[in-house]
C-alpha atoms as one frame of an Amber mdcrd trajectory, in Angstrom:
protein
  11.147  10.736 -17.384  10.863  12.970 -14.201  12.898  12.757 -11.010  12.492
  14.021  -7.697  15.323  14.605  -5.055  15.860  11.504  -2.783  13.434   9.562
  -4.857  13.108   7.010  -7.805  12.765   8.492 -11.104   9.443   7.195 -12.889
   8.385   6.152 -16.336   5.067   5.717 -17.934   5.156   3.031 -20.639   2.459
   1.133 -22.559   1.621  -2.050 -21.178   2.106  -3.822 -24.620   5.480  -2.261
 -24.747   6.620  -3.624 -21.565   9.368  -6.390 -22.101   8.886  -9.955 -20.718
  11.822  -9.485 -18.617  10.264  -6.495 -16.919   6.758  -8.257 -16.373   8.723
 -11.005 -14.578  10.506  -8.147 -12.406   7.128  -6.749 -11.434   5.863 -10.367
 -10.304   9.068 -10.524  -8.166   8.300  -7.304  -6.555   4.655  -8.454  -5.777
   6.205 -11.499  -4.109   8.190  -9.134  -1.796   4.904  -7.862  -0.214   2.285
 -10.474  -0.898   1.410 -13.940  -0.486  -0.617 -16.247  -2.644   0.271 -14.463
  -5.913   0.470 -16.852  -9.034   2.431 -15.669 -12.211  -0.271 -16.793 -14.342
  -2.981 -14.725 -12.484  -0.445 -11.782 -12.382   0.038 -11.911 -16.103  -3.403
 -12.154 -16.833  -4.260  -9.276 -14.831  -1.482  -7.166 -16.340  -2.685  -7.988
 -19.814  -5.749  -6.042 -19.145  -4.056  -2.815 -18.256  -3.205   0.210 -20.522
  -0.117   1.502 -18.931   2.350   0.667 -16.207   4.243   3.394 -14.100   7.695
   2.210 -13.511   9.990   3.256 -10.663  13.751   2.631 -11.615  16.809   2.847
  -8.972  20.031   4.471  -9.860  21.304   1.270 -11.596  18.033   1.102 -13.735
  16.516  -1.886 -11.788  12.697  -1.595 -11.255  11.962  -1.170  -7.579   8.274
  -0.323  -7.882   5.227  -0.115 -10.147   1.543   0.639 -10.502  -0.561  -0.714
 -13.406  -3.505   1.515 -14.850  -6.546   1.187 -17.006  -9.060   3.777 -18.281
 -12.760   2.819 -18.331 -12.276  -0.971 -18.205 -15.432  -2.802 -19.426 -16.877
   0.327 -20.501 -17.126   1.809 -17.150 -17.215   5.493 -18.364 -20.424   7.187
 -17.944 -22.219   9.622 -20.223 -20.099  12.403 -18.989 -17.095  11.018 -16.997
 -14.265   8.586 -16.853 -12.877   5.993 -14.483  -9.160   5.426 -14.072  -8.547
   2.184 -12.319  -5.391   1.540 -10.417  -4.386  -2.152 -10.402  -1.479  -3.833
  -8.798   0.876  -1.514  -6.963   4.148  -2.168  -5.196   7.068  -0.483  -4.089
  10.025  -2.497  -2.550  10.190  -1.908   1.206  13.611  -0.406   1.007  12.310
   2.358  -1.126   9.260   3.229   0.888   8.786   6.802   1.581   9.617   8.356
  -1.805   7.295  10.371  -3.727   8.126   9.302  -7.199   4.806   7.056  -7.525
   2.812   9.886  -6.202   4.221  12.203  -8.950   3.841   9.800 -11.575   0.216
   9.092 -10.670  -0.927  12.614 -10.551   1.050  13.567 -13.410  -0.838  10.960
 -15.374  -4.164  11.692 -14.007  -3.702  15.383 -15.125  -2.638  14.430 -18.678
  -5.783  12.173 -19.061  -8.024  14.879 -17.614  -6.495  17.505 -20.047  -6.723
  15.110 -23.013 -10.429  14.079 -22.633 -11.811  17.341 -20.791 -14.343  15.375
 -18.720 -14.608  14.658 -15.151 -12.233  11.575 -13.957 -12.757   9.184 -11.010
 -10.115   7.072  -9.283 -11.247   3.567  -8.549  -9.109   2.139  -6.092  -8.848
  -1.196  -4.072  -7.195  -1.312  -0.899  -5.475  -4.396   0.140  -3.565  -2.681
   3.246  -3.843   0.653   5.152  -0.803   2.086   3.232  -2.970   2.243  -0.174
  -5.949   3.451   1.609  -3.863   6.308   3.208  -3.381   7.896  -0.121  -6.943
   9.238   0.107  -6.851  11.068   3.269  -3.207  12.286   2.570  -4.108  13.669
  -0.972  -7.999  14.232  -1.202 -10.295  16.780   0.287 -13.480  14.308  -0.201
 -13.527  10.552  -0.973 -15.253   7.495  -0.360 -15.413   5.898   2.194 -13.938
   8.329   4.782 -13.748   8.330   8.490 -14.678  12.071   8.838 -18.156  13.181
   7.780 -16.798  16.416   6.401 -14.573  14.274   3.845 -17.273  11.581   3.082
 -17.988  11.813  -0.408 -21.699  10.548  -0.839 -21.741  10.179  -4.569 -18.741
   7.739  -4.388 -21.008   5.147  -2.906 -23.016   5.224  -6.110 -20.020   4.989
  -8.408 -18.388   2.314  -6.183 -21.480   0.033  -6.681 -21.624   0.872 -10.523
 -17.820  -0.092 -11.066 -17.590  -3.047  -8.563 -20.677  -4.615 -10.175 -19.210
  -4.789 -13.456 -15.566  -5.316 -12.874 -16.020  -8.048  -9.998 -19.752  -9.186
 -10.494 -18.878 -12.614  -8.418 -16.512 -11.069  -5.776 -18.320  -7.686  -4.994
 -19.689  -7.718  -1.554 -21.913  -4.585  -1.297 -22.964  -4.974   2.311 -19.294
  -4.880   3.338 -17.960  -2.567   0.563 -15.310  -5.205  -0.197 -14.077  -7.367
  -2.937 -13.887 -10.932  -1.709 -12.194 -13.508  -3.926 -13.251 -17.323  -3.270
  -9.726 -18.121  -4.167  -6.426 -16.431  -3.000  -5.645 -13.486  -5.394  -2.978
 -12.109  -3.122  -2.968 -10.979   0.547  -0.346  -8.771   2.346   2.463 -10.778
   4.084   2.092 -11.557   7.551   4.785  -9.001   8.853   2.805  -6.157   6.936
  -0.339  -7.323   8.345   0.937  -7.211  11.809   2.266  -3.873  11.067  -0.925
  -2.603  10.167  -2.399  -3.939  13.444   0.327  -2.075  15.646  -0.980   1.110
  14.192  -4.279   0.530  15.753  -5.294   4.058  17.352  -4.766   6.052  14.236
  -8.061   7.297  12.986  -7.663   6.336   9.267  -5.856   2.835  10.191  -8.847
   2.164  12.460 -11.454   3.110   9.981  -9.609   0.895   7.527  -9.633  -2.030
  10.031 -13.216  -1.584  10.774 -14.254  -1.426   7.061 -11.942  -4.238   6.013
 -11.355  -6.442   9.025 -10.287  -9.262   6.802  -7.614  -7.556   4.786  -4.969
 -10.038   6.037  -7.015 -12.823   4.278  -6.952 -10.955   0.883 -10.125  -8.810
   1.106  -9.870  -5.635  -0.687 -11.871  -2.259   0.413 -13.217  -0.410  -2.529
 -12.373   3.255  -2.636 -13.200   6.088  -5.025 -12.428   9.813  -5.272 -12.742
  12.580  -8.037  -9.432  13.432  -9.627  -9.600  16.997 -10.031  -7.631  20.043
  -8.885 -10.373  21.418  -6.785 -10.591  18.272  -4.819  -6.935  17.773  -4.204
  -4.577  18.823  -1.353  -1.783  21.312  -2.296   0.903  18.734  -3.132  -1.248
  16.562  -5.329  -2.820  19.434  -7.108   0.530  21.005  -8.209   1.447  17.471
  -9.700  -1.822  17.154 -11.398  -1.809  20.651 -12.921   1.591  19.814 -14.256
   0.332  16.831 -15.804  -2.550  18.827 -17.382   0.032  20.806 -19.252   1.191
  17.635 -21.107  -2.017  15.821 -22.165  -1.569  12.210 -23.802  -3.875  10.011
 -25.790  -5.107   6.960 -23.814  -6.726   3.711 -25.203 -10.129   2.634 -23.832
 -12.467  -0.205 -23.465 -10.396  -3.035 -22.019 -12.346  -5.567 -20.193 -11.561
  -7.775 -17.135 -14.221 -10.361 -17.477
């Protein structure tokens, strides 16, 4: 377990080792930020992931998490891997910490060192906070507001992944995943907070590309997870993870 000053410690655990009571706590955290999330759907999605990043407070209570899957549905290419981030929540009273960032990039570095092939991050953004990980930590990514940071290859990989993971919900003309039934959407107060931030170039870009985010649409994003493509803070964290390679399972399917 790793810690940072003024931050929650993180722990990476295999999904199958997650106790039932912890899974229920994760669902309760989902309910703090999202509406229209059923426990059944949440549990089904969780069962298809490989690992869970957990954030604990000083009392040992889980206050945040992110689920991860490597190459779900055989998404790996002939010479690369896909890391898919699923549900990700931090309780609002703990926003601003960097433990989740540290845990994610440490983990990505471990995967990269273990498998020794390019690694790409497939990310669905329900709100602007998730999208902001890209301009904050990456030099190039897809989609991007600035032409200099727009990664053209990301469009091809986005299409490849989305067609296989969400064949009935992927809308290529809009670049979003649109579910015919509610799969969870940000609470009204959080959606209003996003709207109040209009005028920030990255928030404006997110709103233009995902205008129905408050109805549950998810903007599909992609970036290469490599030290060369990361800004300094994230690069240091990833390189630390590369010194601790771990084995990862593959071939989970979301269909």
